[in-house]
C-alpha positions in Angstrom: 3.5 -33.3 7.6 2.9 -34.3 11.4 5.2 -37.6 10.3 7.6 -35.8 7.9 8.9 -34.5 11.4 8.9 -37.7 12.9 10.6 -39.4 10.1 13.2 -36.8 10.0 14.3 -36.9 13.7 12.7 -34.5 15.7 15.7 -33.5 17.8 18.4 -34.3 15.6 17.7 -33.6 12.0 16.0 -30.2 12.8 17.5 -29.2 16.0 20.4 -27.0 16.5 22.3 -29.2 18.6 23.4 -28.3 22.3 26.1 -26.4 23.4 28.1 -29.5 24.1 27.9 -30.7 20.6 31.5 -30.2 19.0 31.7 -28.0 15.9 33.3 -27.5 13.0 34.8 -24.5 11.6 32.6 -20.7 11.3 29.9 -19.3 13.3 27.3 -20.8 10.9 28.6 -24.4 10.5 27.6 -26.3 13.0 28.4 -30.4 13.4 27.1 -31.4 10.1 24.1 -29.3 9.3 24.3 -25.5 8.3 21.3 -23.5 8.6 21.5 -20.3 6.6 17.6 -19.5 5.6 17.6 -17.0 9.0 20.1 -15.0 7.2 19.4 -12.3 4.9 22.9 -13.1 3.2 22.5 -16.6 3.6 23.9 -18.0 0.2 26.9 -15.5 0.7 27.8 -16.8 3.8 27.7 -20.2 2.2 29.8 -19.3 -1.0 32.3 -17.7 1.3 32.2 -21.1 3.3 32.4 -23.0 0.6 35.6 -20.8 -0.8 37.5 -21.0 2.1 36.5 -24.2 4.1 35.5 -26.4 1.3 36.6 -29.7 3.0 34.0 -29.1 5.8 31.3 -27.9 3.7 31.4 -30.9 1.6 30.5 -32.7 4.7 27.1 -31.0 5.5 24.5 -33.3 5.4 21.2 -30.7 6.4 21.6 -27.4 4.6 18.6 -24.9 4.9 18.8 -21.6 2.3 16.1 -18.8 1.6 15.0 -19.1 -2.2 14.4 -14.9 -1.4 18.3 -14.7 -1.6 19.3 -12.8 -4.8 22.8 -14.8 -5.1 20.5 -18.1 -4.9 21.5 -18.7 -8.7 25.0 -18.8 -8.0 24.9 -21.0 -5.1 23.0 -24.0 -6.8 26.1 -24.2 -8.9 28.0 -25.4 -5.5 25.4 -27.8 -4.3 25.9 -30.8 -6.3 29.5 -31.1 -4.5 27.5 -32.2 -1.4 27.9 -35.8 -1.6 26.7 -36.5 1.5 23.1 -34.4 1.6 20.5 -35.6 3.6 18.4 -32.9 3.7 17.9 -29.7 1.8 15.7 -27.1 2.2 15.3 -24.4 -0.8 12.5 -22.8 0.5 10.6 -19.0 -0.3 8.6 -17.2 1.9 11.2 -15.8 4.0 10.4 -11.7 2.5 7.0 -10.4 2.6 5.8 -7.6 0.1 4.2 -3.7 1.0 0.9 -5.5 1.7 2.0 -8.0 4.1 1.6 -11.1 1.7 4.5 -13.9 1.4 6.8 -13.2 -1.7 7.8 -16.3 -3.4 11.8 -17.1 -3.9 13.1 -16.9 -7.4 13.8 -20.9 -8.1 12.5 -21.7 -11.3 14.4 -24.9 -12.2 17.6 -26.9 -10.9 21.0 -27.6 -12.2 21.3 -30.9 -14.2 23.5 -32.6 -11.6 21.7 -32.3 -9.1 20.3 -35.6 -9.6 23.9 -36.5 -8.3 22.8 -36.3 -4.9 22.1 -40.3 -3.6 22.0 -39.1 -0.2 19.0 -36.6 -0.4 16.3 -37.8 1.3 14.4 -34.8 2.0 13.9 -32.1 -0.5 11.6 -28.7 0.3 11.3 -26.4 -2.6 8.0 -24.6 -1.5 7.0 -21.4 -1.9 8.7 -20.9 -5.3 8.3 -20.1 -9.1 8.3 -24.0 -10.5 6.5 -24.2 -13.8 7.7 -27.8 -14.4 9.4 -30.4 -11.5 12.7 -30.5 -12.4 13.9 -33.5 -14.1 16.8 -34.2 -11.9 15.1 -34.7 -9.0 13.8 -37.7 -10.7 16.9 -39.4 -10.9 17.5 -38.7 -6.5 17.0 -42.4 -5.6 16.7 -42.0 -2.1 14.3 -39.2 -2.0 11.2 -40.1 0.7 10.2 -36.5 1.2 9.4 -33.9 -1.4 7.3 -30.5 -0.8 6.7 -28.4 -4.0 3.8 -26.6 -2.5 2.8 -23.0 -3.5 4.6 -23.3 -6.7 3.1 -23.1 -10.5 3.3 -26.3 -11.5 0.8 -27.4 -13.8 1.3 -31.3 -14.3 3.5 -33.6 -12.7 6.4 -35.6 -15.0 4.8 -39.3 -16.6 7.4 -41.1 -14.5 7.0 -39.3 -11.7 6.5 -43.1 -10.2 10.2 -43.8 -10.3 10.5 -41.9 -7.1 9.7 -45.5 -5.4 10.8 -44.5 -2.0 9.2 -41.5 -1.2 6.9 -41.5 1.8 5.5 -37.9 1.6 4.7 -35.9 -1.1 3.2 -32.2 -1.0 2.1 -30.5 -4.0 -0.5 -28.2 -2.5 -1.7 -24.5 -3.7 -0.4 -25.3 -7.5 -2.4 -25.7 -10.8 -2.3 -29.3 -11.5 -5.1 -30.1 -13.6 -4.4 -34.0 -14.1 -1.7 -36.5 -12.5 0.1 -39.7 -14.6 -0.9 -42.9 -14.2 2.5 -44.0 -12.3 1.8 -42.1 -9.6 0.6 -45.3 -8.8 3.9 -46.9 -8.3 4.7 -44.5 -5.1 4.1 -48.1 -2.8 5.8 -46.7 -0.1 3.7 -43.7 -0.1 2.1 -42.6 3.2 1.1 -38.7 2.7 -0.5 -37.2 -0.3 -0.9 -33.6 -0.5 -2.6 -32.4 -3.9 -5.3 -29.7 -1.9 -5.9 -26.4 -3.6 -5.1 -26.9 -7.0 -7.2 -27.6 -10.4 -7.8 -31.1 -11.0 -10.9 -32.8 -13.1 -10.2 -36.3 -12.3 -7.9 -39.2 -10.9 -6.6 -42.2 -12.5 -7.7 -45.4 -11.4 -4.1 -46.1 -10.5 -4.2 -43.9 -7.6 -6.2 -46.9 -5.8 -2.3 -48.6 -5.8 -1.0 -46.4 -2.8 -1.6 -49.4 -0.7 0.3 -47.6 2.3 -1.1 -44.3 1.8 -2.8 -43.2 5.3 -3.7 -39.5 4.5 -5.0 -38.1 1.3 -5.8 -34.6 0.7 -7.6 -33.8 -2.4 -9.7 -31.1 -1.0 -10.1 -27.6 -3.3 -10.1 -28.8 -6.6 -12.5 -29.2 -9.2 -13.5 -33.1 -8.9 -17.0 -33.9 -9.7 -16.1 -38.3 -9.3 -13.5 -40.0 -7.6 -12.5 -43.3 -8.9 -14.1 -46.9 -7.3 -10.0 -47.7 -6.6 -10.2 -45.7 -3.5 -11.6 -47.8 -1.9 -9.1 -50.4 -2.4 -6.6 -48.1 0.1 -7.1 -50.1 3.2 -4.5 -48.4 5.3 -6.6 -44.8 4.6 -6.8 -42.9 7.9 -8.1 -39.2 6.5 -9.4 -38.7 3.3 -10.2 -35.2 2.5 -12.6 -34.1 -0.4 -14.1 -30.9 0.8 -14.4 -27.8 -1.5 -14.8 -30.0 -4.5 -17.7 -30.4 -7.2 -18.5 -34.0 -6.1 -22.0 -35.1 -7.5 -21.4 -38.7 -6.4 -19.3 -40.5 -3.9 -18.3 -44.5 -4.8 -20.5 -46.9 -1.4 -17.2 -48.5 -1.4 -15.2 -46.0 0.9 -17.2 -46.9 3.9 -15.4 -50.5 3.9 -12.4 -48.7 4.6 -11.0 -50.6 7.8 -9.1 -47.7 9.1 -10.8 -44.6 7.9 -10.8 -42.0 10.8 -12.4 -39.1 9.1 -14.0 -38.3 5.8 -14.5 -34.7 4.3 -17.1 -33.9 2.3 -18.4 -30.8 2.9 -18.9 -28.0 0.4 -19.6 -29.9 -3.0 -22.6 -31.0 -4.9 -23.9 -34.0 -3.4 -27.9 -34.2 -3.5 -27.7 -37.8 -2.0 -24.8 -39.9 0.0 -25.1 -43.8 0.0 -26.5 -44.7 3.2 -23.1 -46.5 3.5 -21.3 -43.5 4.1 -23.8 -40.8 5.4 -24.4 -43.2 9.1 -20.7 -43.4 9.8 -19.6 -40.8 12.6 -16.8 -39.1 11.2 -18.3 -38.2 7.6 -18.7 -34.3 7.2 -21.2 -33.2 4.8 -22.1 -29.6 5.5 -22.3 -27.2 2.5 -24.2 -29.9 0.5 -27.5 -29.7 -1.4 -28.7 -32.8 0.1 -31.9 -34.3 -0.8 -32.6 -31.2 -3.0 -34.1 -31.8 -6.7 -31.8 -31.9 -9.6 -32.0 -28.2 -11.2 -33.0 -27.8 -14.7 -30.9 -27.8 -17.8 -31.4 -24.2 -18.1 -30.2 -23.2 -15.0 -26.3 -24.4 -15.1 -24.7 -27.1 -12.8 -22.3 -26.8 -9.8 -19.6 -26.0 -12.5 -21.5 -23.5 -14.3 -21.2 -19.7 -13.7 -25.1 -18.9 -14.1 -25.6 -15.4 -14.5 -26.4 -13.2 -11.3 -28.3 -10.5 -10.5 -25.9 -7.4 -9.7 -27.1 -4.9 -6.6 -24.7 -1.8 -6.8 -24.2 0.7 -4.5 -26.9 -0.1 -1.7 -27.4 2.2 0.9 -30.4 1.4 2.4 -30.7 -1.5 5.1 -31.9 -4.2 3.4 -31.9 -6.0 -0.2 -33.4 -9.6 -1.5 -31.5 -12.5 -2.5 -33.5 -15.4 -4.7 -32.4 -18.8 -5.7 -30.8 -17.7 -8.8 -27.7 -15.8 -6.6 -27.1 -12.2 -7.3 -23.8 -9.8 -6.5 -24.7 -7.0 -3.8 -22.2 -4.0 -3.4 -23.2 -1.4 -0.1 -22.6 2.1 -0.5 -19.7 1.8 1.9 -17.8 -0.6 0.0 -18.6 -4.3 1.1 -19.5 -6.7 -1.6 -20.9 -9.8 -1.3 -21.4 -12.7 -3.8 -24.6 -15.0 -3.1 -23.8 -17.9 -5.7 -26.8 -19.7 -7.4 -28.4 -21.9 -5.1 -27.1 -20.0 -1.8 -30.8 -19.4 -0.8 -33.6 -21.7 -2.2 -36.6 -19.1 -1.4 -36.2 -15.6 -1.5 -34.6 -13.9 1.4 -34.7 -10.4 2.6 -31.3 -9.6 4.2 -30.9 -6.5 6.6 -27.4 -5.2 6.9 -26.4 -2.4 9.6 -22.7 -0.9 10.4 -22.2 -0.3 14.1 -19.4 1.4 16.2 -17.8 -1.6 18.1 -18.9 -1.7 21.9 -15.9 -2.9 23.9 -18.6 -5.3 25.9 -19.2 -7.2 23.6 -16.0 -6.7 21.1 -13.2 -8.4 23.3 -10.1 -8.0 21.5 -7.3 -9.8 22.3 -4.0 -8.4 23.3 -2.2 -6.7 20.4 -5.0 -7.2 18.4 -5.9 -4.4 16.2 -9.2 -3.3 14.6 -9.4 -2.0 11.2 -13.0 -1.7 10.5 -16.5 -0.9 12.0 -18.8 -4.2 12.6 -21.0 -5.2 10.2 -24.2 -7.0 11.1 -26.2 -9.1 8.6 -29.4 -10.5 9.8 -31.7 -12.9 10.2 -29.0 -14.6 12.3 -28.9 -17.9 12.5 -30.0 -18.9 8.9 -28.2 -21.1 6.8 -27.4 -20.9 3.6 -26.8 -23.9 1.0 -23.7 -22.9 -0.6 -21.2 -20.2 0.9 -21.6 -16.8 0.6 -18.3 -14.8 -0.2 -18.1 -11.3 2.0 -15.5 -8.7 1.2 -14.7 -5.6 3.8 -12.7 -2.9 3.3 -9.8 -2.0 5.9 -7.3 0.2 7.4 -3.9 -1.1 6.1 -2.7 -1.9 9.8 1.0 -0.8 10.7 3.0 -3.8 11.4 2.2 -6.0 8.4 5.4 -8.6 9.3 4.2 -8.6 12.8 0.4 -9.0 12.0 -1.9 -11.0 9.7 -5.3 -9.3 9.2 -8.2 -11.9 9.2 -12.4 -11.2 9.7 -13.4 -12.4 12.9 -17.3 -13.4 13.3 -19.7 -13.5 16.4 -21.9 -16.5 17.2 -23.6 -15.1 19.9 -21.4 -16.5 22.3 -18.1 -16.5 21.3 -15.7 -14.8 18.4 -13.8 -17.0 15.8 -11.7 -16.0 12.9 -12.6 -16.8 9.8 -10.0 -18.2 7.0 -9.2 -14.9 5.4 -7.4 -13.8 1.7 -6.8 -10.2 1.3 -6.3 -8.1 -1.1 -5.2 -4.6 -2.7 -7.8 -3.4 -5.0 -6.8 -0.7 -7.3 -9.7 0.5 -8.6 -10.9 1.2 -5.0 -7.5 1.6 -3.7 -8.4 0.4 -0.6 -7.6 -2.9 1.2 -10.0 -5.8 1.2 -10.4 -8.7 3.5 -12.4 -11.8 1.6 -13.9 -14.4 3.6 -16.5 -16.8 3.2 -19.6 -17.9 5.4 -22.7 -20.2 5.8 -24.8 -18.2 8.3 -25.1 -14.6 9.0 -24.2 -12.5 12.3 -21.4 -10.0 12.8 -18.5 -9.5 11.2 -14.8 -6.9 11.4 -11.6 -6.8 10.3 -9.1 -7.3 12.6 -5.2 -7.3 12.7 -3.6 -10.1 15.3 -0.5 -11.3 15.7 0.5 -13.9 12.9 -0.4 -16.8 14.0 0.9 -20.8 13.0 -1.0 -23.9 13.9 -1.1 -27.1 13.7 -2.8 -30.5 14.6 -0.6 -32.6 17.3 -1.1 -36.2 16.9 0.2 -39.0 19.4 3.2 -39.5 16.8 4.1 -35.9 17.5 5.1 -32.9 15.2 7.2 -29.9 15.1 5.8 -26.1 14.7 7.6 -23.3 13.3 7.2 -19.8 13.5 6.5 -18.2 10.4 7.4 -14.7 11.6 10.9 -15.7 13.3 12.0 -19.4 11.9 14.6 -19.5 14.8 11.2 -20.2 16.9 10.1 -23.7 17.1 8.7 -26.0 19.2 9.2 -30.0 19.3 6.1 -32.2 20.1 7.6 -35.7 20.7 6.5 -39.0 20.0 3.9 -40.0 22.9 2.8 -36.4 24.0 -0.5 -36.6 24.0 -3.5 -39.6 23.7 -5.6 -37.5 22.0 -4.8 -35.3 18.8 -4.8 -31.5 20.2 -4.9 -28.2 18.2 -2.0 -26.1 19.4 -1.3 -22.0 17.8 1.8 -20.0 18.4 2.4 -16.4 18.2 4.9 -14.1 17.9 5.6 -10.5 19.0 9.1 -9.2 18.1 11.0 -7.0 20.5 13.9 -4.6 19.3 17.0 -3.7 21.6 15.7 -0.5 21.1 12.3 -0.6 22.5 13.7 -2.5 25.8 16.1 0.2 26.6 14.1 2.8 25.9 11.2 1.1 28.1 13.7 0.1 31.0 16.1 2.7 30.7 19.1 0.6 31.3 21.5 -0.4 28.1 22.3 -3.7 29.7 19.0 -5.2 28.9 17.7 -7.4 26.2 15.3 -9.7 25.8 14.1 -12.4 22.8 11.0 -12.3 20.8 7.6 -12.5 23.0 6.6 -16.2 22.3 2.8 -17.3 23.4 1.6 -20.8 22.8 -2.0 -21.7 23.6 -3.7 -25.2 23.0 -8.0 -26.4 22.7 -6.9 -28.7 25.4 -7.1 -28.1 29.2 -5.0 -31.1 30.1 -0.8 -30.7 30.1 1.0 -32.4 28.2 2.7 -36.0 28.8 5.3 -35.6 27.9 7.7 -32.4 27.9 7.4 -30.1 24.7 10.8 -28.9 23.4 10.7 -25.3 22.8 13.8 -23.1 21.0 13.9 -19.1 21.1 17.0 -17.0 20.1 19.4 -15.7 22.5 18.6 -11.8 22.7 20.3 -9.5 20.5 23.9 -9.2 21.0 24.2 -12.3 23.0 25.7 -15.4 21.5 26.7 -18.8 23.0 30.6 -17.3 23.1 29.9 -14.5 25.2 27.1 -15.9 27.3 26.8 -15.3 30.8 24.6 -17.8 32.4 23.8 -15.8 35.4 22.1 -13.0 33.7 19.6 -14.9 31.6 16.4 -15.6 32.6 13.5 -17.9 30.9 10.1 -16.3 32.5 6.6 -17.2 32.0 3.5 -15.3 31.9 0.1 -16.0 32.4 -2.2 -15.2 29.2 -3.1 -11.6 30.5 0.6 -10.5 30.9 -0.1 -9.9 34.9 2.3 -12.1 36.1 5.5 -12.7 35.0 7.5 -15.6 36.8 10.8 -16.2 36.9 11.5 -20.1 35.9 15.1 -20.2 35.4 15.8 -22.9 38.1 12.6 -25.1 37.2 13.7 -25.7 33.4 17.0 -27.6 32.1 18.5 -24.8 29.4 20.4 -25.9 26.9 22.5 -23.5 24.3 24.1 -23.4 20.9 25.4 -20.6 19.2 22.2 -18.4 18.5 19.6 -20.4 20.2 18.4 -21.3 24.2 16.2 -24.8 24.2 14.3 -25.9 27.1 11.6 -28.2 27.9 7.7 -27.3 29.3 4.4 -29.3 29.8 1.7 -26.5 29.8 1.4 -23.6 27.4 1.5 -19.7 28.2 3.8 -17.0 27.3 7.5 -17.0 27.2 10.2 -14.5 27.7 14.3 -15.0 27.6 15.4 -11.9 29.2 19.7 -11.2 29.6 20.3 -8.5 32.5 21.8 -7.8 35.9 18.3 -7.1 37.3 17.4 -10.0 39.6 13.7 -9.1 40.3 13.2 -9.5 36.5 9.6 -10.1 36.7 7.8 -6.6 37.5 10.1 -4.9 34.5 9.0 -7.7 32.2 5.6 -6.9 32.9 6.4 -2.8 32.7 7.5 -3.7 28.9 4.8 -6.1 28.3 2.2 -3.6 28.9 4.0 -0.2 27.3 4.3 -2.6 24.1 0.4 -2.9 24.0 0.1 1.0 24.4 -0.2 3.8 21.8 0.9 7.0 22.2 -1.6 9.7 21.4 -2.8 13.2 21.8 -6.2 14.8 22.2 -7.3 18.0 20.2 -10.4 20.4 20.8 -10.9 22.5 18.0 -13.6 25.1 17.1 -15.3 26.2 13.9 -14.3 29.4 12.7 -17.7 30.5 11.4 -19.4 28.8 14.4 -17.1 28.7 18.0 -20.0 26.6 19.2 -19.5 23.6 17.1 -16.2 21.9 18.5 -14.4 19.0 17.1 -12.5 16.6 19.6 -10.3 14.1 18.7 -8.2 11.7 20.2 -5.4 11.3 17.3 -2.3 8.3 17.5 1.2 10.7 17.8 2.6 10.2 14.3 -1.0 11.6 12.8 -1.2 14.7 14.9 0.8 16.8 12.1 -1.4 15.8 9.3 -4.7 15.8 11.1 -4.4 19.5 12.1 -3.0 20.6 8.6 -6.4 19.1 6.9 -8.6 21.1 9.4 -6.7 24.2 10.0 -8.6 26.2 7.0 -12.1 25.5 9.0 -11.0 25.2 12.5 -8.7 27.2 15.2 -8.2 25.8 18.8 -5.4 25.3 21.2 -2.1 22.9 20.6 -2.6 19.6 21.3 -2.8 17.7 24.8 0.7 16.3 26.3 1.0 12.7 25.1 -0.6 10.2 26.9 -1.0 6.5 26.4 -4.1 4.1 25.6 -4.9 0.8 25.3 -6.8 -0.5 22.1 -10.4 -0.7 22.5 -10.0 1.4 26.0 -12.9 3.8 27.2 -12.3 7.5 27.9 -14.7 10.4 28.7 -14.8 13.8 27.7 -16.5 16.4 29.9 -16.8 20.3 29.3 -16.6 22.6 32.2 -16.1 25.6 33.7 -19.3 26.9 32.5 -19.9 25.0 29.6 -22.1 22.1 28.8 -23.5 20.2 25.7 -25.9 21.8 23.7 -28.5 18.8 23.0 -29.3 15.7 24.8 -27.2 12.9 22.6 -27.6 8.8 23.2 -23.6 8.8 23.3 -23.6 11.1 26.8 -22.9 9.7 29.9 -23.9 11.4 32.7 -23.7 14.6 30.5 -20.2 13.7 29.2 -19.1 12.2 26.0 -18.3 8.4 25.9 -15.3 7.4 22.9 -13.7 4.1 22.8 -10.0 4.4 21.0 -9.3 2.2 18.6 -5.5 3.3 16.9 -6.6 2.6 13.2 -10.1 4.0 13.6 -11.5 7.6 13.6 -11.8 8.4 17.0 -13.7 12.2 16.6 -17.0 13.8 17.2 -18.2 17.3 16.3 -20.7 18.0 19.0 -22.4 21.6 19.7 -22.0 23.1 23.0 -23.8 26.2 25.3 -23.4 28.0 28.0 -25.5 28.9 31.4 -23.8 31.9 31.3 -25.3 35.0 30.1 -22.8 35.7 27.3 -24.6 38.9 26.0 -22.0 40.9 27.9 -18.9 38.5 28.5 -17.0 35.6 26.5 -16.9 32.4 28.4 -13.8 30.5 29.2 -14.5 27.2 30.1 -12.6 23.8 29.1 -13.1 19.9 28.3 -11.2 17.3 30.2 -10.3 14.1 28.7 -10.9 11.2 31.4 -9.7 7.6 31.6 -12.9 4.9 32.2 -14.9 7.1 34.3 -15.6 10.5 35.2 -14.5 11.2 39.1 -17.4 12.5 41.1 -15.7 15.6 42.0 -13.2 17.1 39.8 -10.8 19.2 40.9 -11.3 23.0 40.2 -7.8 23.7 38.4 -7.8 19.9 36.6 -4.4 21.4 36.5 -2.9 20.0 33.1 -0.9 17.6 35.6 -1.9 14.0 36.5 -2.5 13.5 40.0 -0.5 10.2 40.3 0.3 7.4 38.0 -2.9 6.3 38.4 -5.5 9.2 37.9 -8.1 9.1 35.6 -7.6 12.7 34.5 -5.7 12.4 30.7 -5.7 16.0 29.4 -7.6 19.4 29.7 -7.8 22.1 26.7 -9.6 25.1 26.9 -12.1 26.2 24.7 -13.6 29.6 24.3 -17.4 30.7 23.7 -17.2 34.3 22.4 -19.8 37.3 23.5 -23.4 37.1 22.1 -24.5 39.4 19.3 -28.1 39.8 19.0 -29.0 37.2 16.8 -32.3 36.3 14.6 -33.4 33.3 16.8 -34.2 35.6 19.7 -36.8 36.9 18.2 -40.0 36.1 19.8 -42.1 36.7 16.6 -42.2 35.3 13.0 -39.2 34.8 11.5 -37.7 37.6 10.0 -41.0 37.6 8.2 -41.1 34.1 7.8 -44.3 32.3 9.6 -45.0 28.5 9.4 -47.0 26.5 10.6 -46.0 23.9 13.3 -43.8 21.4 11.8 -43.4 17.5 12.9 -40.8 16.2 10.2 -41.3 12.2 10.3 -43.5 10.1 12.3 -44.1 8.9 16.0 -42.1 5.5 15.8 -39.0 7.1 14.2 -39.1 10.8 16.0 -40.0 14.1 14.7 -37.9 16.6 13.7 -40.0 20.0 15.2 -39.8 23.7 14.2 -37.3 23.8 17.2 -34.5 21.3 15.9 -34.4 22.6 12.3 -34.0 26.1 13.9 -30.8 24.4 15.7 -29.8 23.1 12.1 -30.6 26.1 10.6 -27.8 28.0 13.2 -25.3 25.6 11.9 -25.4 25.5 8.0 -23.5 28.4 7.2 -22.4 29.2 3.4 -23.1 25.8 2.5 -26.9 26.4 2.2 -27.4 26.6 -1.9 -25.4 23.0 -1.9 -27.8 21.7 0.7 -30.7 23.3 -0.9 -29.9 21.2 -4.1 -29.3 18.2 -2.9 -32.6 18.6 -0.5 -34.2 18.5 -4.2 -35.2 22.3 -4.6 -34.2 23.9 -8.3 -32.0 26.0 -9.0 -34.7 28.6 -9.5 -35.6 28.2 -6.3 -32.2 28.4 -4.6 -31.7 31.9 -6.7 -34.6 33.3 -5.8 -34.3 32.7 -2.2 -30.6 34.1 -2.1 -31.8 37.5 -4.1 -34.7 37.8 -1.7 -32.5 37.7 1.0 -28.8 38.9 -0.1 -28.4 41.0 2.5 -28.9 38.4 5.0 -27.4 35.2 5.5 -29.4 33.8 8.2 -32.6 34.8 6.4 -31.2 32.8 3.4 -30.9 29.5 5.5 -33.8 30.0 7.1 -35.9 30.2 3.9 -34.3 27.6 1.9 -34.6 25.0 5.0 -38.5 26.1 6.1 -39.3 25.9 2.2 -38.3 22.6 1.8 -39.9 21.7 5.2 -43.1 23.1 4.1 -43.0 21.3 0.7 -42.4 17.9 2.3 -44.1 17.7 5.5 -46.5 15.0 4.5 -43.5 12.9 3.0 -42.4 10.0 5.8 -39.0 9.9 4.2 -38.3 13.1 4.6 -35.7 13.2 7.5 -33.9 10.6 5.9 -33.6 12.6 2.7 -32.3 15.7 4.8 -29.3 13.4 6.3 -28.6 11.8 3.1 -28.6 15.4 2.0 -26.3 16.8 4.7 -23.9 14.2 3.5 -23.8 14.6 0.0 -22.8 18.1 0.8 -20.2 17.5 3.0 -22.2 18.3 6.6 -21.5 14.9 8.6 -21.8 17.0 11.4 -25.0 18.1 10.9 -26.0 14.7 9.6 -25.0 13.0 12.8 -27.0 15.5 15.2 -30.0 14.8 12.7 -29.3 11.0 13.1 -28.9 11.9 16.9 -31.7 13.2 17.5 -34.1 10.6 15.4 -32.8 8.0 17.4 -33.2 9.7 20.7 -36.9 10.0 19.5 -36.7 6.7 18.8 -36.0 5.6 22.2 -38.1 7.9 24.1 -41.3 6.4 21.8 -39.8 2.8 22.4 -39.9 3.8 26.5 -43.3 5.4 26.5 -45.1 2.4 24.5 -43.3 0.1 27.3 -44.9 2.2 30.1 -48.5 2.0 28.5 -48.3 -1.6 28.1 -48.7 -1.3 24.5 -45.7 -3.1 23.4 -46.3 -6.5 21.0 -44.3 -9.6 21.9 -41.3 -10.3 19.1 -38.3 -12.0 18.9 -35.2 -10.4 19.4 -34.5 -10.5 15.5 -37.7 -9.1 14.5 -37.2 -6.3 17.0 -33.6 -5.3 15.6 -35.3 -5.7 11.7 -37.6 -3.4 13.1 -34.9 -0.8 13.8 -33.7 -0.6 10.3 
């Protein structure tokens, strides 16, 4: 791809020209090129131009159309009239479906007289529905570059070799099973990309591609490669990873120009010594040194029968060398292929709420799942393990892409991810493959386009906005470096709303980054679209500003006077030598940097409301939630039957991953010592797509026998101030105040209760209870009393889920038919007495509460157990009894 851009001419053939370039006629027709794939009705525009200005259109040499256009078939009939056409792009992928995936174009064939385009040198038919290569292509005698990637090709024509001038051919992501022998006749071919097909073998004639410098055969089904590849003396890069190779010829080591040989993820048990000693060979993911499996076990190609573990809810499972499929109760799937683990291996897992201190989200990232931790950390599998994680669908699928992010212990990195809508589970699922276990989560990030920049230069487009491109000229770098491009579209309505100025307009935000700290040796050319409503015809240059922002978006500098700006009818072009954020603004304002910072920050903020509701049958049970503005009404509608409370707070704005606290004030405090409390205040982390909700129990030191308590809960940003103003008063104390909102909480006057009786509990007398064990923490009689107060009318379903018989439930109900509180106590303490010797009784209680729909009580019990575990560990440390153990062993013991 890099050489393709260079050979077409980075500035001349792919550029838009400058404002000084003479134009033909029409707003879309400039010089000898016609770029209509950026318009949703590009084919209609072409047909109109062809009808009204045919004389000029037939002179066009460079044409781009979207094959997602409904008028494509009609347009194809006119293309053979463009006899001077040199470059033609009929590419799909300009639209996305409801799940954010690129939609393939409608192109299935080409008209026969298409072969009369004798001047055509570059043809791109990628992202279409071609099942066979149109025969007319074989008549394009001048064709040098052909791209048919992301189609449905099963085979290539037998006389494919007649394209003797072809220097670049990409057929990646098709269904090719074999290659014609004539492919060896492409003597001028330099780049051949056949990755991600179904090739099972290669013809010997592939060794006749003497000028080939890069050959990509990765992601196929090759078990061997011909010795004739050793004849490719010009070959620099050979990609063979993710095949089924069991052997490679030693003669590959003799290739004089080879600088990369990728053999990863194959079935190689041995590699010739000549190859293994080469510094540029990559062999990870092969069973090197292992003995040949027995015939019954099958080979690398066979799908061995695997053990299936379904709906595991405990914290571990075992994997053997036979492989297995594992389904966790939370919906996460694993596939361990045969041979992934050489010996039986115990896998430990747990789901964690993300902690912003180590889950570092980048700007505009959105968290879509909790954190999955898999242990043992660092264990290396012999075969890639597939992980499938359900996630919450993001709200902006076009601007963002979903990836699985993993933590190595030092930093986070994004994995190659495939997303899919699972009809059975009705969930979105992210699939990835790994060779080691650590921490994993699903995030939505700005769509990222990347490429490797060689010394020869290359071209990088944005898939979000094809109008944005970056051109790297030859000599831009000595050593290859990887460059990433991200784009954040900003609508004119957003700009006007934030700035309150109808005259302010801006282009999409462009972020460029690279893996090198050294500036480029030559200026890099950037093309950005002019802001909406601004064209080269009505442009006032004094109002146009190029802004450069740091990576954190905190400082925006106007660099308009430092760069040379060129304009076309639709674009602005300028050159830079270092990368960061770039933004094109059109405004009459002079100090634009401050305005840009404000807009940038607002683009990262979410508008939210706080709600504080009390359960109708138990006002001491309070539900706190931070809800995105558009979800408030549905949430309240869902909760109205069980909860009551004040109207939601006024709208406030929060960043993704921002910490905030809830403090109960004016005579109300939290009823229990919770691990998520900081100085008596509940700690929250706001994630826009996760539930920012906690259900807790409150109490009051005020004697409620004679009066109700009118208190409040206040929400604070970052940390709670030392002194809280008595009127905390429904208004923000300045723009930087930590206070966010305050909502009233009322605890009603108490009536005499059964749990205040100092004697036996309504006739029930049980010995002291200590459910559980010292290491995990006990549930005492006092804990059960606290739980009993919250059970309410759900006691029968809870009792059945705890294992009590239906007859027992009926008897308890009949014996205490006049008093609900007695029914609850009898059920709960009867179960406790029967199971007091069972070490798993606490986990059974938690499970029963969840199965009964009482997640709130399950959370309370888990919080008590967690607190007990912490106190036990602290006491062990104080007396010096704690054994030395690794961090990993300690983590496993906590499961």
